[in-house]
C-alpha angles and dihedrals in degrees: 000000000000135000129232101196099160113090123199122185130187116196104214110207124221093209141072132201090026103293112010111115124231127213123266095253093054089048091049089053090052091050091048090054096051094041090052092047092050090047091050090047101039105017098255145010141206129209134204133175123241141158117247129199129192143154118246125225084259093056097255120144108229121193118185144160110260137181122215115212111198133190133178123215143178118248093265095052092042094052094042094051103033091102092042088061092048089049092047092051091047093049093048091046086063096042095047095042095240130158086220143333126228121232125169127213112193093338090310110120121222124189111213123198128194092264093057113098117160094317098133110112118193098015122207110271106168 
């Protein structure tokens, strides 16, 4: 028996250019990419649908369907792939025309924008 006690989540948006919705097939494609990446990094992933709300830099409330892709990891995998997850979020932030993408490490939310690339020092590990 072994324990995977480090939780990593990626909030996959269903919009582009801040608040323009994308079709279900494109969103499913995004989810598949993240689910595959997380499975490759951590050995597996789970997804669940949710509705997210946030206020843009321009003060607009955006509500959208999101899918949260979750993986659990042991400490070694978590430490090894922490910056990989940040880099993945920054890359998709650019590709998907997002102001930021939410990821969570051990229940601590991090907003990653397109300029962030592995810059987190001393990542949250609790």
